[in-house]
C-alpha positions in Angstrom: 64.6 77.1 2.7 64.0 76.7 6.5 66.8 74.6 7.1 68.6 76.0 10.5 71.9 75.3 8.4 71.1 78.1 5.8 73.2 80.6 4.3 72.3 83.4 1.6 74.6 85.0 -0.1 73.3 88.0 -1.3 74.7 89.2 -4.7 74.6 90.5 -8.2 75.1 89.5 -11.9 78.6 90.2 -13.6 80.2 91.0 -9.8 83.5 89.6 -9.2 83.8 90.1 -5.6 80.6 88.1 -5.5 82.0 85.4 -7.4 85.3 85.2 -5.2 82.6 85.2 -2.0 80.7 82.2 -3.5 84.0 80.2 -4.3 85.2 81.0 -0.7 82.1 80.1 1.1 81.8 76.9 -0.8 85.1 76.0 0.1 84.4 76.8 3.4 81.3 74.5 3.9 82.3 71.7 1.6 81.4 68.3 3.1 78.9 69.9 5.7 75.2 69.9 5.6 75.0 73.6 5.1 73.1 74.8 2.1 73.9 78.2 0.2 71.2 80.1 -1.8 72.6 82.9 -4.0 70.1 85.9 -4.2 70.2 88.4 -7.0 69.4 91.9 -5.2 68.5 93.2 -8.6 65.6 91.0 -8.2 63.9 92.8 -5.3 63.7 96.6 -4.7 64.0 96.3 -1.2 67.4 94.1 -1.3 68.8 96.4 -4.0 68.1 99.5 -1.4 69.5 97.6 1.7 73.2 95.9 -0.2 73.6 97.8 -3.3 76.9 99.3 -1.8 77.7 96.6 0.4 77.5 93.3 -1.8 78.6 90.7 -1.6 76.8 90.1 2.0 76.7 86.5 3.6 73.7 86.0 5.7 73.3 83.2 8.1 69.4 82.4 8.4 68.8 81.2 12.2 65.1 79.9 11.9 62.1 80.4 10.1 61.2 83.9 11.0 64.3 84.7 8.9 66.4 86.1 11.7 70.2 86.6 10.0 73.3 87.3 11.1 75.4 89.1 8.2 78.7 89.2 7.2 80.0 92.0 4.7 82.5 91.9 2.1 85.7 91.3 2.6 85.5 88.1 5.0 88.2 85.7 5.3 87.4 81.9 5.9 87.9 82.2 9.9 84.7 84.7 10.1 83.1 82.5 7.9 83.7 79.5 10.2 82.8 81.9 13.4 79.5 82.9 11.5 78.5 79.1 11.4 79.3 78.3 14.8 77.3 81.1 16.4 
């Protein structure tokens, strides 16, 4: 995805906090053109190393070069909205 309205939720299976984060993000972006991609950190050793203690992590991908702004859990709806307007 290279859409400028691209969000990535770094998570893993059987993570109840990740499920809560996904539900919250989906509520905030409902009716918008934001796209949410869920990425299992266990599918990539580098992601596992980077995020294993901080998931869920929400990232806004800014452009095709993969520059991103991230939020670590917990993030209230207001922080998600701020991320979308940066």
